[in-house]
C-alpha positions as CSV (number, residue, x, y, z in Angstrom):
1,M,0.0,0.0,0.0
2,N,1.6,3.3,-1.0
3,R,1.8,6.4,1.1
4,S,-0.9,8.3,-0.8
5,T,-3.4,5.5,-0.1
6,N,-2.3,5.4,3.6
7,R,-3.2,9.1,3.9
8,A,-6.8,8.4,3.0
9,Y,-7.2,6.3,6.1
10,I,-5.7,8.8,8.6
11,S,-8.1,10.3,11.1
12,P,-7.3,12.9,13.7
13,L,-9.6,11.1,16.1
14,S,-8.2,8.7,18.7
15,P,-9.3,6.5,21.6
16,E,-7.4,8.8,24.0
17,M,-9.4,11.9,23.1
18,K,-11.8,13.3,25.7
19,I,-15.4,13.1,24.6
20,F,-15.7,16.9,24.7
21,E,-12.6,17.2,22.4
22,L,-14.2,14.7,20.0
23,V,-17.4,16.6,19.7
24,E,-15.7,20.0,19.6
25,S,-13.6,18.7,16.6
26,A,-16.8,17.9,14.7
27,P,-20.2,18.8,16.2
28,S,-22.0,16.7,13.6
29,I,-20.8,13.7,15.7
30,L,-23.5,14.6,18.2
31,S,-26.1,12.9,16.1
32,I,-24.3,9.6,16.6
33,F,-24.9,9.9,20.3
34,S,-28.6,10.5,19.7
35,R,-28.9,7.4,17.4
36,L,-27.0,5.1,19.7
37,D,-28.8,6.5,22.8
38,I,-25.5,7.1,24.6
39,R,-26.0,8.5,28.0
40,L,-24.9,11.9,29.3
41,P,-23.0,13.3,31.1
42,F,-19.5,12.2,30.2
43,G,-17.4,14.2,32.7
44,D,-13.8,14.1,31.5
45,I,-13.7,10.5,30.2
46,S,-12.0,9.4,27.0
47,V,-13.5,7.9,23.9
48,A,-12.2,4.5,24.9
49,E,-13.7,4.8,28.4
50,M,-17.0,5.8,27.0
51,C,-17.0,2.9,24.6
52,R,-16.3,0.5,27.4
53,R,-19.1,2.0,29.5
54,E,-21.6,1.8,26.7
55,G,-20.5,-1.5,25.2
56,F,-19.3,-0.3,21.8
57,T,-16.2,-1.3,19.9
58,T,-13.9,1.7,20.0
59,E,-12.4,1.1,16.6
60,L,-15.9,1.0,15.0
61,F,-17.2,4.0,16.9
62,L,-14.2,6.1,15.8
63,A,-14.8,5.0,12.2
64,L,-18.4,6.2,12.4
65,C,-17.3,9.4,13.9
66,S,-14.6,9.9,11.3
67,I,-17.1,9.4,8.5
68,H,-19.3,12.1,10.1
69,A,-16.3,14.4,10.7
70,T,-14.5,14.1,7.4
71,E,-16.2,13.7,4.0
72,N,-13.3,11.9,2.4
73,F,-12.4,9.6,5.3
74,R,-12.3,5.9,4.3
75,P,-11.7,3.3,7.0
76,D,-9.0,0.7,6.7
77,T,-11.0,-2.4,5.9
78,E,-8.3,-4.6,7.3
79,R,-9.1,-3.2,10.7
80,L,-12.8,-4.1,10.3
81,T,-13.8,-7.4,11.9
82,V,-16.8,-9.6,11.3
83,E,-17.7,-9.2,15.0
84,M,-18.5,-5.6,14.3
85,L,-21.3,-6.5,11.9
86,P,-24.2,-6.6,14.5
87,E,-23.1,-3.2,15.9
88,V,-23.0,-1.7,12.4
89,I,-26.5,-3.0,11.6
90,N,-27.8,-1.7,15.0
91,Y,-26.3,1.7,14.2
92,L,-27.9,1.7,10.7
93,R,-31.3,0.7,12.1
94,A,-31.0,3.5,14.7
95,S,-30.1,5.9,11.8
96,H,-33.2,4.8,9.9
97,R,-35.4,5.6,13.0
98,Y,-33.5,8.9,13.4
99,Y,-34.4,10.0,9.9
100,A,-37.9,8.7,9.9
101,E,-38.9,10.0,13.4
102,K,-36.8,13.2,13.7
103,M,-35.0,14.7,10.6
104,L,-37.7,14.1,8.0
105,P,-40.7,15.3,10.1
106,H,-38.6,18.2,11.4
107,T,-37.8,19.4,7.9
108,S,-41.4,18.8,6.9
109,A,-42.7,21.1,9.7
110,H,-40.4,23.9,8.5
111,L,-41.6,23.4,5.0
112,Q,-45.2,23.6,6.1
113,E,-44.5,27.1,7.6
114,I,-43.4,28.2,4.1
115,L,-46.4,26.6,2.4
116,E,-48.8,28.7,4.6
117,H,-47.5,31.8,2.7
118,C,-47.9,30.2,-0.8
119,D,-50.7,30.0,-3.3
120,T,-52.7,26.8,-3.7
121,L,-50.7,25.5,-6.7
122,S,-47.3,26.1,-5.2
123,R,-48.4,24.6,-1.9
124,S,-49.8,21.5,-3.6
125,M,-46.7,21.0,-5.8
126,L,-44.1,21.3,-3.1
127,R,-46.0,19.4,-0.5
128,R,-46.5,16.5,-2.9
129,F,-42.8,16.6,-3.9
130,Y,-41.6,16.5,-0.4
131,D,-44.1,13.7,0.7
132,D,-42.9,11.6,-2.3
133,Y,-39.3,12.3,-1.2
134,M,-40.0,11.1,2.3
135,E,-41.8,8.0,1.0
136,Y,-38.9,7.2,-1.4
137,I,-36.3,7.4,1.5
138,C,-38.5,5.3,3.9
139,D,-39.1,2.7,1.2
140,H,-35.4,2.4,0.7
141,F,-34.9,2.0,4.4
142,R,-37.6,-0.7,4.6
143,E,-35.9,-2.6,1.7
144,E,-32.6,-2.7,3.6
145,E,-34.3,-3.8,6.8
146,E,-36.3,-6.6,5.2
147,H,-34.0,-7.9,2.5
148,L,-30.6,-7.4,4.2
149,F,-30.5,-6.6,7.9
150,S,-33.1,-9.1,9.1
151,I,-31.7,-11.9,6.9
152,I,-28.2,-11.3,8.3
153,D,-29.8,-11.3,11.8
154,N,-31.3,-14.7,11.1
155,N,-28.0,-16.1,9.7
156,A,-29.7,-16.8,6.3
157,T,-27.5,-14.8,3.9
158,E,-28.1,-17.1,1.0
159,S,-31.5,-15.4,0.5
160,A,-30.2,-11.9,1.2
161,D,-30.4,-9.3,-1.6
162,L,-26.8,-8.0,-1.4
163,S,-27.3,-6.0,-4.5
164,I,-28.9,-3.4,-2.3
165,L,-25.4,-2.4,-1.1
166,D,-24.4,-1.6,-4.7
167,M,-27.4,0.5,-5.5
168,P,-26.5,4.1,-6.2
169,H,-27.9,6.7,-3.7
170,T,-27.7,9.5,-6.2
171,D,-31.5,9.6,-6.5
172,I,-31.8,10.7,-2.9
173,D,-29.2,13.3,-3.4
174,D,-30.9,14.6,-6.6
175,R,-34.3,14.7,-4.9
176,S,-32.9,16.7,-2.1
177,N,-31.4,19.2,-4.5
178,D,-34.6,19.4,-6.5
179,I,-36.5,20.4,-3.4
180,A,-33.9,23.0,-2.6
181,S,-34.1,24.3,-6.1
182,L,-37.9,24.7,-5.9
183,I,-37.6,26.7,-2.7
184,F,-35.0,28.9,-4.3
185,K,-36.6,29.5,-7.7
186,S,-40.2,28.6,-7.8
187,L,-42.0,29.8,-4.7
188,P,-43.9,33.1,-4.8
189,E,-42.4,36.2,-3.2
190,S,-45.0,35.9,-0.5
191,A,-42.9,33.1,1.0
192,P,-40.6,34.9,3.6
193,T,-36.9,34.7,3.0
194,K,-36.2,33.8,6.6
195,L,-38.4,30.8,6.4
196,R,-36.9,29.7,3.1
197,I,-33.4,30.0,4.6
198,V,-34.3,27.9,7.7
199,T,-35.9,25.2,5.6
200,L,-33.0,25.1,3.2
201,E,-30.6,24.7,6.1
202,H,-32.6,21.6,7.2
203,I,-32.8,20.2,3.7
204,Y,-29.1,20.5,3.1
205,A,-28.3,19.1,6.6
206,L,-30.6,16.1,5.8
207,R,-28.9,15.6,2.4
208,D,-25.4,15.7,3.9
209,D,-26.3,13.4,6.7
210,L,-27.8,10.9,4.2
211,R,-24.5,11.1,2.3
212,R,-22.7,10.1,5.5
213,H,-25.2,7.3,6.0
214,N,-24.4,6.0,2.5
215,N,-20.7,6.1,3.2
216,V,-21.2,4.0,6.4
217,E,-23.1,1.4,4.3
218,R,-20.6,1.5,1.4
219,Y,-17.3,1.7,3.3
220,I,-18.1,-0.2,6.6
221,L,-21.2,-2.4,6.1
222,K,-20.3,-3.7,2.6
223,P,-16.7,-4.8,3.5
224,L,-18.0,-6.5,6.7
225,V,-20.8,-8.3,4.8
226,D,-18.1,-9.5,2.3
227,K,-16.0,-10.8,5.2
228,Y,-19.0,-12.4,6.8
229,L,-19.8,-14.3,3.6
230,Q,-16.2,-15.5,3.2
231,K,-16.3,-17.1,6.7
232,R,-19.5,-19.0,6.0
């Protein structure tokens, strides 16, 4: 492995970091604590101490944090072990709930505030577009849950649809950008700028978080599933 490839795996995060230092380095990591239901307070404990307390694999937790902190981070797959697979699936399931129960409805509520200032046609168009977007994302989550996660749980991978892991997520990205474009370009002037900006912030935050979610599946889950199948 050459030096340029090695640099792609380097992360500034370490097991010795204090939890406050970890979050301070990348506040987006806070959402991981929400998904994993990690208890506060932390006092002055380190990442390794927190992982021992909560029962998480430190190496995996830092890989998840690094994906959230650095867009181009890629974990060293040689350091990923099959034993991490249940933890990764639990994390992804928790992420699905986080999107379905928090991020998507929260963005929808902000969107509704804008729609109250729009004419009937604009209101109907954007509401339908966002509802279709929510349904599309949740359908994708259900497909993963039913045709991949649950089958791995039941140790019956011969019937798992592993092609799900190779499906492009560009549709979700494109739909996020399409909604943002409608808010920018197509809503009437009666829709207040402040409301547009707040809603756009939530849409872009959702889009970026879904990108990280995709990276977890692509660069952590998929290599682990491959290793799991090789051991069977």
